[in-house]
C-alpha positions in Angstrom: -107.6 20.5 70.0 -105.4 19.6 67.1 -105.3 16.1 65.6 -101.8 15.4 64.2 -101.3 12.6 61.7 -98.8 11.5 59.0 -98.9 9.2 56.1 -96.3 7.6 53.8 -96.7 6.1 50.4 -95.4 3.1 48.4 -93.8 0.7 50.8 -90.1 1.3 50.2 -87.8 -0.4 52.6 -86.8 3.1 53.9 -90.2 3.1 55.6 -88.5 1.3 58.4 -86.1 4.2 59.0 -89.0 6.5 58.8 -91.0 4.5 61.4 -88.1 4.7 63.8 -88.0 8.4 63.4 -91.8 8.7 64.1 -91.4 6.5 67.1 -88.6 8.6 68.5 -91.0 11.6 68.6 -94.3 9.8 69.5 -95.9 10.5 66.1 -98.3 8.1 64.5 -98.0 7.1 60.8 -100.1 5.3 58.2 -98.0 3.5 55.7 -99.7 3.0 52.3 -98.0 0.0 50.7 -97.9 -1.4 47.2 -96.9 -5.0 46.5 -94.6 -4.6 43.5 -94.1 -0.9 42.8 -90.8 0.0 44.6 -87.6 -1.8 43.5 -86.4 -2.2 47.1 -89.5 -2.8 49.1 -90.8 -4.0 52.4 -91.0 -7.8 52.8 -94.2 -9.3 54.2 -92.3 -10.0 57.5 -91.3 -6.4 57.7 -94.9 -5.2 56.9 -96.2 -7.4 59.7 -93.6 -6.0 62.2 -94.4 -2.4 61.0 -98.1 -3.0 61.6 -97.5 -3.6 65.3 -96.2 0.0 65.5 -98.1 2.0 62.9 -101.1 1.7 60.7 -100.9 -0.2 57.4 -103.0 1.0 54.5 -103.4 -0.2 50.9 -102.1 1.6 47.8 -103.1 -0.9 45.1 -100.9 -3.8 44.1 -98.9 -2.1 41.3 -99.5 1.7 41.8 -102.0 2.0 38.9 -103.4 5.3 37.6 -107.0 5.0 38.8 -108.0 7.9 36.6 -107.3 5.8 33.5 -107.7 2.1 34.6 -110.8 0.2 33.6 -113.2 -0.6 36.4 -112.3 -4.3 36.3 -108.6 -3.5 36.8 -109.4 -1.1 39.7 -111.5 -3.7 41.4 -108.8 -6.3 41.0 -106.1 -4.0 42.4 -108.2 -2.8 45.3 -109.4 -6.3 46.4 -106.0 -7.8 45.8 -104.1 -5.2 47.8 -106.5 -5.4 50.7 -106.5 -9.2 50.8 -102.7 -9.3 50.5 -102.0 -6.8 53.3 -104.6 -8.4 55.7 -103.0 -11.8 55.1 -99.5 -10.3 55.7 -100.4 -8.4 58.9 -103.2 -10.5 60.3 -105.1 -7.3 60.8 -107.9 -5.4 59.1 -106.7 -2.8 56.6 -109.4 -0.1 56.6 -107.5 2.7 54.8 -106.6 3.2 51.2 -104.6 5.9 49.3 -105.2 6.8 45.7 -101.8 6.3 43.9 -100.4 9.8 43.0 -103.8 11.2 44.1 -105.4 10.2 40.8 -108.9 8.8 40.7 -111.7 8.4 38.1 -115.4 9.2 38.4 -116.1 5.8 39.9 -113.0 5.2 41.9 -114.3 6.4 45.2 -117.3 4.1 44.9 -115.1 1.2 44.1 -112.9 1.8 47.1 -115.9 1.8 49.3 -117.3 -1.4 47.7 -113.9 -3.1 48.2 -114.5 -2.8 52.0 -112.3 0.2 52.9 -113.6 2.7 55.4 -111.6 5.7 54.1 -109.2 6.9 51.5 -106.5 9.6 51.5 -105.9 12.0 48.6 -102.9 14.2 47.8 -104.9 17.5 48.2 -102.7 20.0 50.1 -103.3 23.0 52.3 -106.1 21.6 54.5 -106.3 21.8 58.3 -110.1 21.3 58.3 -111.8 18.3 59.9 -112.3 15.5 57.4 -115.7 15.9 55.7 -115.7 12.9 53.3 -113.8 9.8 54.7 -113.1 8.8 51.1 -111.5 12.1 50.1 -109.2 12.7 53.1 -107.0 15.8 52.4 -103.5 16.6 53.7 -101.8 19.7 54.9 -98.2 19.6 53.6 -96.0 17.2 51.7 -92.5 16.4 52.9 -90.8 17.6 49.7 -88.0 20.0 48.8 -88.9 23.7 49.1 -88.7 26.4 47.8 -86.7 24.9 44.9 -86.9 21.6 43.0 -84.0 19.2 43.5 -82.6 16.3 41.6 -81.0 14.9 44.7 -79.6 16.1 48.0 -76.9 18.1 46.3 -78.1 19.4 42.9 -81.0 21.4 41.6 -83.5 20.5 38.8 -82.9 23.7 37.0 -85.7 23.2 34.3 -88.3 22.9 37.1 -86.6 25.0 39.7 -89.7 26.9 41.0 -92.1 24.0 40.7 -92.6 23.6 44.5 -93.5 27.2 44.9 -95.8 27.2 41.9 -97.6 23.9 42.7 -97.6 23.9 46.6 -97.3 27.6 47.5 -100.9 28.8 46.7 -102.7 26.3 49.0 -100.5 27.2 51.9 -100.8 30.9 51.3 -104.5 30.5 51.5 -104.0 29.3 55.1 -102.2 32.5 55.9 -98.7 31.0 56.0 -96.3 34.0 55.9 -94.0 34.5 52.9 -91.1 34.7 55.4 -91.6 30.9 56.0 -91.2 30.0 52.4 -87.3 29.8 52.5 -87.2 26.2 53.5 -89.5 23.2 53.9 -88.7 23.0 57.6 -89.8 26.6 58.2 -92.9 26.2 56.1 -94.0 23.0 57.9 -93.5 24.6 61.3 -95.3 27.8 60.3 -98.2 25.8 59.0 -98.3 23.7 62.2 -98.5 26.9 64.2 -101.5 28.0 62.3 -103.2 24.6 62.7 -102.4 24.7 66.4 -104.1 28.0 66.8 -107.2 27.1 64.8 -107.6 23.4 65.6 -108.5 20.7 63.1 -106.2 18.2 61.5 -102.5 18.7 60.7 -101.4 16.1 58.2 -97.9 15.6 56.8 -97.5 13.0 53.9 -94.6 11.9 51.7 -92.4 9.1 50.6 -89.5 7.8 52.6 -87.5 7.3 49.4 -87.9 10.9 48.5 -86.8 12.1 51.9 -83.7 10.0 51.4 -83.1 11.2 47.8 -83.4 14.8 48.7 -81.5 14.7 52.0 -84.5 15.7 54.2 -84.0 13.4 57.2 -82.7 16.1 59.4 -85.4 18.6 58.4 -88.1 16.0 58.9 -86.7 15.1 62.3 -86.7 18.7 63.3 -90.3 19.2 62.3 -91.4 16.0 64.1 -89.6 17.2 67.2 -91.3 20.6 66.9 -94.8 18.9 66.7 -94.3 16.4 69.4 -95.3 16.3 73.0 -98.0 19.0 72.9 -100.7 18.8 75.5 -103.2 20.3 73.1 -102.6 17.7 70.4 -103.7 14.2 69.8 -101.3 12.0 67.7 -103.4 9.7 65.5 -103.3 7.4 62.5 -105.3 8.3 59.4 -107.7 5.5 60.3 -108.1 6.9 63.9 -109.3 10.2 62.4 -111.7 8.5 60.0 -113.1 6.3 62.7 -114.0 9.4 64.7 -116.2 10.8 62.0 
């Protein structure tokens, strides 16, 4: 059995479009939301409506760097984000995501003490069952591949091969064939095939605003369609997976 989950960071208003896309394919999402980080962000009314369809998770109030912030600031951001989202949704918010995947030596303990039951990282290349609920890894990021883009139509020439250099090694360790590295869509589908054969957890994460910036809506829709409706898959939120540990 393969557990399939997705998660999306920051709370941009484009999360609503993304939620519609997930719904169309029967895929669950966990949306990790900040209060003030995105310039065009979800309103509390929209967050409440979204919580009826998908899971809402906390992402601090302002998207702080937890690897550098003092403990007092981390505590304030953790407690504040949890309280705000629970007030907005009328539901418990059990999941947290470390902003940019950065955390300090005490961050995991502080997340637990703030009352969260689990936390997602930005670690890539994992299809293993989650071992530590406060260090939940991911499989693949929805991000341009194989070349770095500035937007949907132009390349970032100074960092052209950054996606291959930073994301390729973890996926190669899973056995993803080089032939799949010509596009993100092919890479995501090939990785899913490996996960389907071995079992475990297949976890796509990303940002709705990046999907829009890089013109990835069609590619993401194709991958979600490829993943959907499988009898040997369960489609879960991040919190569902953590609660099963």
